[in-house]
VEXKOL-565510 format. One record per residue (C-alpha): residue number from 1; residue in three letters; x, y, z. Coordinates in Angstrom, 2 decimals, always signed. Layout:
REM residues N
   drenfi   vofi      east     north        up
      NUM    ALA         X         Y         Z
...
***
This chain:
REM residues 509
   drenfi   vofi      east     north        up
        1    MET    -33.88    -25.34    +10.66
        2    PHE    -37.50    -26.54    +10.41
        3    ILE    -37.44    -26.06     +6.91
        4    PHE    -34.61    -26.96     +6.40
        5    ILE    -35.02    -30.47     +8.33
        6    LEU    -38.36    -30.98     +5.73
        7    GLN    -36.60    -30.57     +2.80
        8    MET    -33.53    -32.69     +3.32
        9    ARG    -36.46    -35.58     +4.26
       10    GLN    -38.39    -35.06     +0.63
       11    MET    -35.19    -35.18     -0.99
       12    LEU    -33.72    -38.48     +0.89
       13    THR    -37.31    -40.16     +0.37
       14    ALA    -38.45    -38.48     -2.89
       15    GLN    -34.91    -38.31     -4.61
       16    ASN    -36.43    -36.20     -7.46
       17    GLU    -36.12    -32.99     -5.67
       18    LEU    -33.47    -30.61     -4.94
       19    TYR    -34.27    -27.71     -2.52
       20    LEU    -32.19    -24.17     -2.63
       21    PHE    -32.89    -23.66     +0.90
       22    ALA    -31.39    -26.83     +1.96
       23    VAL    -28.45    -26.12     -0.24
       24    PHE    -28.28    -22.78     +1.43
       25    SER    -28.40    -24.22     +4.69
       26    VAL    -25.79    -26.78     +4.01
       27    LEU    -23.48    -23.98     +3.00
       28    ILE    -24.49    -21.86     +6.01
       29    TRP    -23.44    -24.78     +8.71
       30    ALA    -20.49    -26.43     +6.60
       31    LEU    -18.93    -22.70     +6.74
       32    TRP    -19.17    -22.11    +10.66
       33    VAL    -17.70    -25.42    +11.13
       34    LEU    -14.77    -24.90     +9.15
       35    LYS    -14.78    -21.70    +11.17
       36    VAL    -14.68    -23.41    +14.33
       37    VAL    -12.43    -26.37    +13.61
       38    LEU     -9.62    -23.57    +12.21
       39    SER    -10.46    -21.17    +14.59
       40    ARG     -9.61    -23.47    +17.50
       41    ARG     -6.06    -23.98    +16.17
       42    TYR     -5.56    -19.98    +16.72
       43    ARG     -3.06    -18.94    +19.29
       44    ALA     -2.23    -14.45    +19.68
       45    VAL     +1.44    -13.86    +19.86
       46    THR     +2.32    -13.54    +23.70
       47    ALA     +5.99    -12.71    +23.24
       48    PRO     +7.08     -8.78    +23.67
       49    TYR     +8.68     -7.33    +19.88
       50    THR     +9.77     -3.96    +19.96
       51    THR    +10.60     -2.27    +16.29
       52    THR    +10.04     +1.29    +15.37
       53    THR     +6.30     +2.39    +14.04
       54    SER     +5.26     +4.91    +11.85
       55    VAL     +1.29     +5.66    +12.41
       56    VAL     -0.25     +7.19     +9.19
       57    ILE     -3.75     +8.98     +9.73
       58    PRO     -5.57     +9.81     +6.62
       59    VAL     -8.74    +12.09     +7.44
       60    VAL    -11.25    +14.27     +5.65
       61    ASP    -13.42    +15.34     +8.80
       62    GLU    -13.84    +14.45    +11.86
       63    PRO    -15.74    +16.09    +15.05
       64    GLU    -13.06    +18.02    +16.74
       65    ASP    -13.69    +16.30    +20.34
       66    LEU    -13.11    +12.66    +18.85
       67    PHE    -10.16    +13.73    +16.85
       68    ARG     -8.43    +15.25    +19.63
       69    ASP     -9.41    +11.61    +21.50
       70    VAL     -7.97     +9.65    +19.04
       71    LEU     -4.51    +11.42    +18.83
       72    THR     -4.23    +11.42    +22.73
       73    ARG     -4.84     +7.77    +22.67
       74    ILE     -1.80     +6.84    +20.18
       75    VAL     +0.59     +9.41    +21.10
       76    ALA     +0.30     +7.81    +24.60
       77    GLN     +1.60     +4.57    +23.42
       78    GLY     +4.69     +6.09    +22.09
       79    PRO     +4.75     +5.10    +18.33
       80    THR     +8.26     +6.71    +17.00
       81    GLU     +6.28     +9.30    +14.87
       82    THR     +2.19    +10.18    +13.82
       83    ILE     +1.65    +11.31    +10.33
       84    VAL     -1.58    +13.13     +9.66
       85    VAL     -2.89    +13.24     +6.06
       86    ILE     -5.65    +15.81     +5.68
       87    ASN     -7.32    +15.21     +2.14
       88    GLY     -9.72    +17.55     +0.11
       89    LYS    -10.54    +20.57     +1.44
       90    PRO     -8.24    +22.08     +3.87
       91    ASN     -9.58    +21.82     +7.56
       92    PRO     -7.92    +24.65    +10.11
       93    ALA     -9.63    +22.93    +12.89
       94    LEU     -8.28    +19.38    +12.54
       95    GLU     -4.75    +21.41    +11.62
       96    ALA     -4.43    +23.48    +15.00
       97    ILE     -5.38    +19.70    +16.85
       98    CYS     -2.47    +18.55    +15.46
       99    ASP     -0.33    +21.36    +16.21
      100    GLU     -1.46    +20.89    +19.78
      101    PHE     +0.65    +17.22    +20.24
      102    ALA     +3.88    +18.73    +18.04
      103    PRO     +6.17    +17.38    +17.81
      104    ALA     +4.71    +13.93    +18.21
      105    VAL     +2.25    +14.40    +15.77
      106    ARG     +3.05    +15.99    +12.29
      107    TRP     +0.47    +16.98     +9.55
      108    VAL     +0.30    +17.63     +5.73
      109    HIS     -2.47    +18.57     +3.60
      110    THR     -3.43    +17.30     +0.07
      111    PRO     -6.12    +18.55     -2.25
      112    ILE     -6.57    +15.24     -3.88
      113    PRO     -9.53    +13.56     -2.03
      114    GLY     -9.50    +10.29     -1.23
      115    LYS     -8.06     +7.73     +1.00
      116    ARG     -5.38     +5.78     -1.27
      117    ASN     -3.49     +8.90     -2.04
      118    ALA     -3.88     +9.95     +1.52
      119    VAL     -2.05     +6.61     +2.71
      120    LYS     +0.73     +6.87     -0.23
      121    ILE     +1.40    +10.22     +1.08
      122    GLY     +2.01     +9.01     +4.68
      123    THR     +3.49     +6.01     +3.85
      124    GLU     +6.15     +7.89     +1.95
      125    LEU     +6.48    +10.26     +4.54
      126    SER     +7.25     +7.75     +7.25
      127    GLY    +10.32     +6.02     +8.68
      128    GLY     +9.18     +3.24    +10.84
      129    ASP     +9.89     -0.52     +9.81
      130    ILE     +6.05     -0.78    +10.90
      131    VAL     +3.73     +1.61     +9.25
      132    VAL     +0.55     +1.52    +11.08
      133    LEU     -2.60     +2.83     +9.27
      134    VAL     -5.58     +3.97    +11.46
      135    ASP     -9.41     +5.19    +10.39
      136    SER     -9.48     +8.69    +12.37
      137    ASP    -12.17     +7.80    +14.34
      138    THR    -10.63     +4.95    +15.48
      139    ILE    -10.15     +4.50    +19.58
      140    TRP     -7.16     +2.88    +20.72
      141    THR     -7.27     +0.91    +24.32
      142    PRO     -4.27     +0.64    +25.96
      143    GLY     -1.56     -1.66    +24.73
      144    ALA     -2.95     -1.82    +21.17
      145    LEU     +0.41     -0.85    +19.57
      146    SER     +2.44     -2.88    +21.40
      147    GLU     +0.36     -6.15    +20.75
      148    LEU     +0.04     -5.19    +17.43
      149    VAL     +3.34     -5.47    +16.34
      150    LYS     +4.08     -8.67    +18.10
      151    PRO     +3.43    -11.07    +15.31
      152    PHE     +5.89     -9.07    +13.19
      153    ALA     +8.78    -10.85    +15.37
      154    ASP     +8.20    -13.74    +12.60
      155    PRO     +9.80    -12.18     +9.69
      156    ALA     +7.34    -13.98     +7.26
      157    VAL     +4.20    -12.01     +8.79
      158    GLY     +3.68     -8.95     +6.51
      159    GLY     +0.39     -7.65     +8.25
      160    VAL     -1.57     -7.36    +10.97
      161    THR     -5.11     -6.41    +12.00
      162    THR     -6.68     -5.71    +14.96
      163    ARG     -9.62     -7.06    +17.15
      164    GLN    -12.36     -4.40    +16.85
      165    ARG    -15.52     -3.25    +18.23
      166    ILE    -17.96     -0.38    +18.16
      167    LEU    -18.26     +2.71    +20.08
      168    GLU    -21.24     +2.93    +22.67
      169    PRO    -22.83     -0.07    +21.05
      170    GLU    -26.34     +0.89    +23.07
      171    ARG    -27.04     +3.79    +21.36
      172    SER    -29.41     +2.65    +18.72
      173    TRP    -30.29     -0.63    +17.12
      174    ILE    -27.84     -0.01    +14.34
      175    THR    -24.65     +0.16    +16.78
      176    ARG    -25.82     -2.53    +18.68
      177    TRP    -26.26     -4.71    +15.50
      178    ALA    -22.67     -3.45    +13.71
      179    ASP    -21.06     -4.10    +17.11
      180    TRP    -22.44     -7.69    +16.99
      181    LEU    -21.27     -8.32    +13.34
      182    GLU    -17.64     -7.19    +14.42
      183    ASN    -17.60     -9.29    +17.30
      184    THR    -18.54    -12.18    +15.21
      185    ARG    -16.22    -11.79    +12.72
      186    ALA    -13.65    -11.59    +15.34
      187    LEU    -14.78    -14.62    +17.06
      188    TYR    -14.99    -16.96    +14.26
      189    SER    -14.02    -15.46    +10.58
      190    MET    -10.56    -13.47    +11.86
      191    PRO     -8.79    -16.51    +14.15
      192    ALA    -10.10    -19.08    +11.59
      193    GLN     -8.43    -17.41     +8.40
      194    SER     -5.43    -16.30    +11.00
      195    ALA     -4.42    -19.77    +11.56
      196    LEU     -3.75    -20.42     +8.16
      197    GLY     -1.55    -17.39     +7.93
      198    GLN     -3.84    -16.36     +5.12
      199    ILE     -6.60    -13.24     +6.41
      200    GLY     -8.24    -12.22     +3.01
      201    CYS     -9.09     -8.75     +4.37
      202    LEU     -7.23     -7.15     +7.31
      203    PRO     -9.82     -4.17     +7.96
      204    GLY     -8.82     -1.08     +7.80
      205    ARG     -9.74     +0.82    +11.36
      206    THR     -6.04     +0.14    +12.61
      207    ILE     -4.02     -2.42    +10.40
      208    ALA     +0.18     -2.63    +10.38
      209    PHE     +2.49     -3.51     +7.43
      210    ARG     +5.82     -3.71     +6.89
      211    ARG     +6.79     -0.74     +5.12
      212    ARG     +9.07     -2.24     +2.60
      213    ILE     +5.94     -4.46     +1.75
      214    LEU     +3.89     -1.24     +1.10
      215    MET     +6.36     +0.88     -0.84
      216    SER     +6.84     -2.39     -3.14
      217    VAL     +3.05     -2.79     -3.76
      218    MET     +2.58     +1.17     -3.80
      219    ASP     +2.27     +1.49     -7.62
      220    LYS     -0.26     -1.08     -8.30
      221    PHE     -2.25     -0.11     -5.18
      222    MET     -2.52     +3.19     -6.74
      223    THR     -2.97     +2.04     -9.94
      224    GLU     -4.32     -1.19    -10.95
      225    ARG     -7.28     -1.86    -12.47
      226    PHE     -9.83     -4.50    -12.63
      227    LEU    -12.88     -5.11    -15.13
      228    GLY    -11.99     -2.31    -16.65
      229    VAL    -11.97     -0.03    -13.74
      230    PHE     -9.95     +1.27    -10.23
      231    LEU    -11.64     +1.40     -6.97
      232    GLU    -10.74     +4.06     -4.49
      233    VAL    -12.90     +2.01     -1.79
      234    SER    -11.57     -1.28     -0.24
      235    ASP     -8.06     -0.01     -0.04
      236    ASP     -7.52     -2.09     +2.83
      237    ARG     -8.60     -5.26     +0.87
      238    THR     -6.55     -4.67     -1.91
      239    LEU     -3.70     -3.81     +0.41
      240    THR     -4.23     -7.28     +2.25
      241    ASN     -4.48     -8.93     -1.16
      242    LEU     -0.89     -7.69     -2.20
      243    THR     +0.53     -8.62     +1.04
      244    LEU     -0.46    -12.14     +0.21
      245    LYS     +0.56    -11.84     -3.44
      246    ALA     +3.96    -10.67     -2.22
      247    GLY     +4.63    -14.32     -0.27
      248    TYR     +3.63    -12.75     +2.81
      249    LYS     +1.61    -13.98     +5.95
      250    THR     -1.64    -11.86     +7.23
      251    VAL     -2.66    -12.37    +10.69
      252    TYR     -4.92    -11.54    +13.81
      253    GLN     -3.91     -9.97    +16.90
      254    ALA     -7.02    -10.39    +19.07
      255    THR     -4.81     -8.81    +22.16
      256    SER     -4.79     -5.48    +20.32
      257    LEU     -8.41     -4.39    +20.94
      258    VAL     -9.73     -0.89    +19.02
      259    TYR    -12.99     +1.08    +19.01
      260    THR    -14.72     +2.56    +16.01
      261    ASP    -17.98     +4.64    +15.05
      262    ALA    -20.80     +3.27    +13.75
      263    PRO    -23.15     +4.69    +11.44
      264    LEU    -26.60     +6.17    +13.06
      265    GLN    -28.49     +6.47    +10.53
      266    LEU    -29.99     +3.94     +7.76
      267    LYS    -29.24     +5.65     +4.95
      268    LYS    -25.75     +6.14     +6.11
      269    LEU    -25.45     +2.19     +7.03
      270    TYR    -26.76     +1.37     +3.48
      271    LYS    -24.21     +3.14     +2.09
      272    GLN    -21.68     +2.02     +3.83
      273    GLN    -22.49     -1.83     +3.94
      274    LEU    -22.65     -1.14     -0.40
      275    ARG    -19.24     +0.48     -0.27
      276    TRP    -17.84     -2.52     +1.56
      277    ALA    -20.03     -5.03     -0.73
      278    ARG    -18.92     -3.79     -3.85
      279    GLY    -15.30     -3.65     -2.55
      280    SER    -15.05     -7.20     -1.21
      281    GLN    -16.63     -8.76     -4.03
      282    TYR    -14.94     -7.01     -6.70
      283    ASN    -11.51     -8.01     -4.88
      284    THR    -12.99    -11.98     -4.66
      285    LEU    -12.89    -11.52     -8.07
      286    ARG     -9.82    -10.19     -8.98
      287    MET     -8.09    -12.60     -6.17
      288    LEU     -9.89    -15.50     -7.40
      289    PRO     -7.20    -17.17     -9.64
      290    TRP     -4.43    -16.55     -6.92
      291    MET     -6.90    -17.98     -4.10
      292    LEU     -7.36    -20.76     -6.20
      293    GLY     -3.69    -21.91     -6.63
      294    HIS     -2.24    -20.60     -3.30
      295    ALA     -5.32    -20.49     -0.31
      296    PRO     -8.04    -22.62     -1.66
      297    VAL     -9.76    -22.61     +1.91
      298    LEU     -9.77    -18.74     +1.63
      299    ALA    -11.70    -18.92     -1.77
      300    ILE    -14.33    -20.92     -0.02
      301    PHE    -15.20    -18.38     +2.04
      302    PHE    -15.20    -15.45     -0.17
      303    LEU    -16.87    -17.36     -2.70
      304    THR    -19.44    -18.64     -0.39
      305    ASP    -19.89    -15.06     +0.70
      306    ILE    -20.99    -14.38     -3.04
      307    VAL    -23.25    -17.56     -3.56
      308    LEU    -25.05    -17.18     -0.37
      309    PRO    -26.72    -14.26     -1.03
      310    PHE    -28.02    -15.67     -4.90
      311    LEU    -29.14    -18.86     -3.53
      312    LEU    -31.48    -16.96     -0.87
      313    LEU    -32.59    -15.32     -3.72
      314    GLY    -33.68    -18.59     -5.79
      315    THR    -35.39    -19.60     -2.41
      316    ILE    -37.61    -16.82     -2.11
      317    GLY    -37.93    -16.77     -6.20
      318    GLY    -39.11    -20.59     -6.04
      319    TRP    -41.28    -20.11     -2.98
      320    ILE    -43.46    -17.47     -4.92
      321    TYR    -43.27    -19.34     -8.14
      322    ARG    -44.65    -22.83     -6.45
      323    ALA    -47.04    -20.65     -4.60
      324    ALA    -48.81    -19.00     -8.02
      325    THR    -48.42    -22.05     -9.92
      326    HIS    -49.47    -24.75     -6.99
      327    SER    -46.48    -27.00     -7.79
      328    GLY    -44.08    -28.49     -5.47
      329    GLU    -44.83    -30.67     -2.71
      330    ASN    -46.55    -29.19     +0.52
      331    LEU    -44.07    -30.16     +3.33
      332    TYR    -46.62    -28.74     +5.90
      333    ALA    -49.99    -31.39     +4.70
      334    ALA    -49.25    -33.24     +7.88
      335    ILE    -49.57    -30.49    +10.60
      336    LEU    -52.11    -28.87     +8.56
      337    ALA    -53.92    -32.23     +8.36
      338    THR    -53.42    -32.53    +12.01
      339    TYR    -53.96    -29.02    +13.22
      340    THR    -56.79    -27.96    +10.93
      341    GLY    -57.88    -23.90    +10.26
      342    MET    -55.37    -21.05    +11.73
      343    SER    -54.36    -23.34    +14.84
      344    GLY    -52.52    -25.49    +11.60
      345    TRP    -50.72    -22.41    +10.48
      346    VAL    -49.54    -21.05    +14.10
      347    TRP    -47.63    -24.40    +14.57
      348    VAL    -45.87    -23.83    +11.07
      349    VAL    -44.91    -20.55    +12.05
      350    GLY    -43.86    -20.89    +15.63
      351    LEU    -41.77    -24.10    +14.64
      352    MET    -40.28    -21.83    +12.04
      353    LEU    -39.32    -19.12    +14.43
      354    VAL    -38.40    -21.18    +17.29
      355    SER    -35.75    -23.22    +15.10
      356    SER    -34.23    -20.34    +13.09
      357    VAL    -33.87    -19.15    +16.60
      358    LEU    -32.35    -22.41    +18.09
      359    SER    -30.19    -22.67    +14.88
      360    MET    -28.81    -18.96    +15.23
      361    SER    -27.99    -19.02    +18.66
      362    ILE    -25.54    -22.59    +17.84
      363    ARG    -23.81    -20.62    +15.33
      364    GLN    -23.75    -17.19    +17.71
      365    VAL    -22.68    -19.33    +21.12
      366    ARG    -19.60    -17.52    +21.22
      367    HIS    -21.07    -14.18    +21.30
      368    LEU    -23.91    -15.30    +23.13
      369    GLN    -21.57    -16.50    +26.23
      370    GLU    -19.87    -13.03    +26.01
      371    LYS    -23.31    -11.18    +25.87
      372    PRO    -26.03    -13.74    +26.88
      373    SER    -28.56    -10.71    +27.19
      374    ASP    -28.43    -10.94    +23.04
      375    PHE    -29.99    -14.03    +23.23
      376    PHE    -33.71    -12.29    +23.10
      377    ARG    -32.59     -9.87    +20.19
      378    LEU    -31.96    -12.84    +18.07
      379    PRO    -35.31    -12.47    +16.13
      380    LEU    -34.14     -8.78    +14.87
      381    PHE    -30.47    -10.02    +14.12
      382    ILE    -31.77    -12.79    +11.70
      383    ILE    -34.13    -10.09    +10.39
      384    VAL    -31.61     -7.17     +9.66
      385    SER    -28.94     -9.41     +8.63
      386    THR    -31.43    -11.24     +6.22
      387    LEU    -33.52     -8.75     +4.33
      388    PHE    -30.88     -5.87     +5.05
      389    LEU    -27.67     -7.24     +4.39
      390    MET    -28.39     -9.83     +1.74
      391    PRO    -30.13     -7.55     -1.06
      392    ILE    -27.11     -4.91     -0.65
      393    ARG    -24.56     -7.85     -1.18
      394    LEU    -26.77     -8.77     -4.28
      395    MET    -26.23     -4.90     -5.27
      396    GLY    -23.11     -4.66     -4.42
      397    PHE    -22.19     -7.49     -6.84
      398    PHE    -23.81     -6.16     -9.62
      399    ARG    -22.42     -3.07    -10.00
      400    MET    -18.55     -3.36     -8.47
      401    ALA    -17.72     -2.60    -11.92
      402    HIS    -19.26     +0.96    -11.77
      403    ALA    -17.05     +4.14    -10.63
      404    ALA    -17.97     +5.42     -7.34
      405    GLY    -16.90     +6.80     -4.22
      406    TRP    -17.44     +6.51     -0.41
      407    GLY    -20.69     +7.91     +0.03
      408    THR    -20.51     +8.34     +3.62
      409    ARG    -17.92    +11.06     +3.84
      410    ALA    -18.19    +14.85     +3.11
      411    GLY    -15.59    +16.00     +0.01
      412    ALA    -14.20    +12.03     -0.32
      413    TYR    -13.35    +10.98     -4.16
      414    ALA    -16.41    +10.11     -5.63
      415    GLY    -15.17     +8.18     -9.01
      416    GLY    -14.30     +9.77    -12.51
      417    GLY    -14.28    +13.48    -10.32
      418    ASP    -11.77    +16.27    -12.27
      419    LEU     -9.29    +15.99    -10.03
      420    ILE     -8.52    +11.97    -10.80
      421    ALA     -9.44    +12.69    -14.70
      422    GLU     -6.50    +15.76    -14.25
      423    LEU     -4.14    +13.09    -13.00
      424    GLU     -5.03     +9.88    -14.99
      425    ALA     -4.36    +12.46    -18.36
      426    SER     -1.29    +13.86    -17.01
      427    SER     +0.55    +10.88    -16.23
      428    ALA     +0.41     +7.21    -17.17
      429    SER     +2.54     +6.44    -13.48
      430    ALA     +0.94     +6.28    -10.04
      431    PRO     -1.02     +9.76     -8.94
      432    VAL     +1.17    +12.78     -8.27
      433    ASP     +1.08    +13.56     -4.66
      434    LEU     +0.71    +17.62     -4.08
      435    VAL     +1.52    +18.45     -0.42
      436    ASP     +1.17    +22.15     +0.07
      437    ARG     +1.76    +22.85     +3.60
      438    THR     +4.70    +23.29     +5.70
      439    PRO     +3.74    +22.89     +9.29
      440    PRO     +5.02    +25.30    +11.85
      441    HIS     +7.44    +22.42    +13.78
      442    GLY    +10.10    +21.55    +11.39
      443    VAL    +10.75    +21.52     +7.39
      444    PRO     +8.08    +21.15     +4.71
      445    LEU     +6.52    +17.13     +5.16
      446    ALA     +7.14    +16.90     +1.52
      447    ALA    +11.03    +17.16     +2.21
      448    ALA    +10.90    +15.58     +5.50
      449    GLY    +11.50    +11.97     +3.82
      450    ARG    +11.99     +9.00     +6.16
      451    GLY    +12.95    +11.44     +9.29
      452    PRO    +11.94    +11.10    +12.83
      453    ALA     +8.81    +12.20    +14.53
      454    HIS    +10.22    +15.90    +15.44
      455    GLY    +10.27    +16.36    +11.48
      456    THR    +13.98    +16.89    +10.42
      457    ALA    +15.40    +14.57     +8.01
      458    PRO    +18.82    +12.48     +8.67
      459    SER    +21.33    +13.80     +6.34
      460    GLY    +21.20    +12.31     +2.70
      461    ALA    +17.59    +10.87     +3.26
      462    PRO    +16.03    +10.70     -0.35
      463    VAL    +13.18    +12.51     -0.70
      464    ALA     +9.89     +9.97     -0.49
      465    THR     +7.30    +12.12     -1.86
      466    ALA     +6.73    +13.62     -5.67
      467    VAL     +5.49    +17.07     -4.92
      468    GLN     +3.78    +19.01     -8.03
      469    THR     +3.00    +22.93     -7.29
      470    ARG     +0.13    +23.45     -9.52
      471    ARG     -0.91    +26.63    -10.28
      472    ARG     -4.16    +27.90     -8.82
      473    THR     -5.53    +28.86    -12.53
      474    GLN     -5.05    +25.11    -13.43
      475    ALA     -7.22    +23.78    -10.95
      476    GLY     -9.65    +26.44    -11.71
      477    SER     -9.68    +25.77    -15.02
      478    VAL    -11.17    +22.17    -14.96
      479    LYS    -15.00    +22.85    -14.66
      480    GLN    -16.78    +20.56    -16.53
      481    ARG    -16.37    +16.60    -15.85
      482    ARG    -15.14    +14.35    -18.73
      483    ALA    -17.59    +12.32    -20.00
      484    HIS    -17.50     +8.85    -18.64
      485    ARG    -16.29     +6.18    -21.05
      486    LEU    -18.62     +3.24    -21.70
      487    ASN    -16.94     +0.07    -19.57
      488    PRO    -18.30     -2.78    -21.38
      489    LEU    -16.21     -5.16    -18.65
      490    ALA    -19.14     -3.57    -16.23
      491    GLY    -21.32     -6.09    -17.71
      492    VAL    -19.04     -9.30    -16.88
      493    PRO    -21.12     -9.11    -13.16
      494    TYR    -24.35     -8.89    -14.36
      495    VAL    -23.57    -11.98    -17.00
      496    ILE    -22.46    -13.83    -13.82
      497    GLY    -25.43    -13.17    -11.88
      498    LEU    -28.05    -13.78    -14.77
      499    VAL    -26.07    -17.54    -15.27
      500    LEU    -26.92    -17.89    -11.54
      501    MET    -30.24    -17.26    -11.35
      502    ALA    -30.84    -19.03    -14.60
      503    SER    -29.14    -22.14    -13.25
      504    MET    -31.57    -21.94    -10.58
      505    ALA    -34.52    -21.25    -12.28
      506    VAL    -34.02    -24.69    -13.51
      507    LEU    -34.81    -26.54    -10.68
      508    TYR    -38.17    -25.12    -10.86
      509    VAL    -39.50    -24.90    -14.35
***
């Protein structure tokens, strides 16, 4: 804030200088004010609403105790059915845990790794009017499900998300920081966008959609490409986009609270944040024409999310250039003239730190009201959010059109693998589901269609899932990866980024 005030004074008096950091600060504050104003209009739905619900849980691998706790809490809230879709390698441990909850929980295995295909299989097997997609490490609090479905009393609502926090945030600085980010999003961004009925991304830890919407958009969800590439990641953002394009509202229900895990290692946190950065900005560009025409405020939210890291990079680059060339106005001259020697720089640095903490504390006031002790952690929060997140956002932007996988889960789809290549070669339509498991309780899930939780299909129920029996020899015959085709559209983000950086460089040269 201290630098911002000095730069604004210089811009207003000299009238021949434009400071990127001043532009950066104005955007930060304008966005915050917009979120505050909109979020004050938000109200959670309170009227009870009853409907049928199908909980779908895609899973690759989880600690057994955690997964058992996840299922225990879900089953206790009485959904119509719970379907676990184990994807990738078979997992006998998780299969046995699912069987402990039969017939309330049924499971299916598909050798095709990847969350999207698992969502497709679970949705097609579901029978509830509302499909609740749950991450396999997400813990529900009491009443989460009954609160989550309340907004669906409005037929215009197509998707609903929960309030999300991190499990045991005191475990490390990483979990504490991640929980802080989640809470800030829940206090500002989510209610602001929900007040418009246009949440741009319903976070995937626990989200609910009308089943008929999911079925109508499933082909696009599984096949739609942008910039020449299909991204397996950012499935929640994609489903949110497709729901909005179908003409439905997407909203936030603050009274439905769930907890989820966070990485404990910096490397895994980096991969998670890079995955989110790539998927978010990829979908922003893909969704931009629709947002400009139907949701201009949403476009502002997501475009600033792209522009701000570039502005910060330009600011740092400008400081380095001016220091190296001894150009530009010395904004600290008056202070350094008053306090000579080292004491002058101590004043400058001190004022920077104090003003930065004060600025951030204002923008984090809602979180600090809930957790006042975090005021003393504000400097660390500022440093991590700036020096760690901003470079990741830039890297995610430039690499958005490169094929890549989840990066944080063993056995997850990694983009361009043999199975996916085989599927693409076999059909131009959505990937074929491979369901190879008959549960001990009831009929095979592939034939259960939209049957109830105990696994028996109603008379005449259509078979929802396309099942293909694949020969073992065929699966083992594909031993070499197909060479990745050159994707010229992968250069589009680089061109956009270079144009942005070049336009900022003009201000200094």
